[in-house]
N, C-alpha and C positions, 0 to 999 in steps of 0.2 A: 726613303719614306724614315726607316726604322734601323739606316746600315751603320747611325753612330748610337743608335740607342744601346746601354749599360745592359743588357738582356741576361739574362740568368737562368740557370735550369729548375727543378724542381721532380720531386717524386714524395711519394707517400709512404710513412712504415705503420706500424699496428701501436707498436707500442717505443714509445718518445724517451723514457729514458734508457731502455736496451739500445734502440738506436746510439744515443749519445754515448754511452763505452761503447759501442763496438768501436765509431767511428773515430773517437778520441783518443784510445786506448789502446784496442787492437791495431787500429791502420796507423793512428798516429797523425792524426789531419787534428786541424787547430777545429773549435767547433767552438762555436757561441751559440746561445740560449736565447728567447727573448721570446716575449707576452706572458701571458696567467693563463690558467685553466684549462680550457677549452681551446686557449688559441695561441696555448705554447709552439713554438719552430726552432728547429734549429738550421744556425748556417754553416755550411763547413764550407771551408779555407782550401783549395785546389795549388797543387805548387804552383799554378801559372799566377794565379793570384784570383782566380777566378770563384765565383759563388755559388752552392749551389743551396737549395732552400729543401728544406725536407722537415714536413709537416705528420701531424697521425691523423690518423680517417680508421673512424673505426671497420670501416667496410672494406677496408683495403684489400688489395689482390696483388701478390709478387708480380711483377714484367716480368716477361715472358722472354727477354729479350736484356743484353745488356745496358745498362744505366752508365753504367762510371766505367771509365778504362784509363787503366793508370800504366800507362809506359814507364819501363824501366829499365837500367842500361845491364843489370843481369838478373833475369829470369830464374836460374836457377837457385843463386840465393834470396829473390824477394817469396820465392814457391817457401825453400827450406825455413825463415825466419816466419812468414806465416802460421805457417803449419807449429811453427816452436808455441803460436801466441796462438794457438787454438782453430784457426781458419783451418776447411775440409774445402779439397777442392773436387768440383761435377767431374764427372767424366757424361758423353753425350755420344749414343750411338754412332753417329754421323763422323764424330770424329778419333781419331785414335790417339790416344793418350798415353805418356808411359806412364812406369810407374808412381812417379810423383803427382800425373796428373796433364801434364805441360803436353799441351798438340804442339808437335815440330814437323806438321805438313808441308806440304813446297807448297810457295805459291802466296804466303802471306807472312804473318805477323806470328813468330813464335809467342804463345799464348796457354793462361791458364786461367777458367770460372773458375769463382765463388760466389754464394752470396752471404747478404747481410742477414741477422736476424732477422727482419721481417720476409726474405726470400727473394728478394732484391737479386738481378748480376750485376754481380763486377768482373771484374778482365783482368791481370797484372801480365802484360803482354811485352815485348820486346821484338821492336824491327832487326829486321837481317840486315 
């Protein structure tokens, strides 16, 4: 029934202006703002053309899982560039990250996690 729907994903943040600056300026994504007052929202356009809705929520609780994954050709370069832009990479006790914050374990992609200003988890990853 919904197989042909132009579905999209969305997530909340606690500060829409801060989110707009982060996603547009720090990550370099095209960001459109719509609505007014309490009904303002952002639409992120990903490299695939997919759209993601970002909306403000007063009672926002950060996602405890990865909400966006950004595949890259060279994770070392991506991590270095994001670091220059002020991004700090997360380190989780169950994953052995190197000095850059990159997990290079066996069996999965090489990945580095970071958060947006609202605390939502994002990642850059490189397939092996």
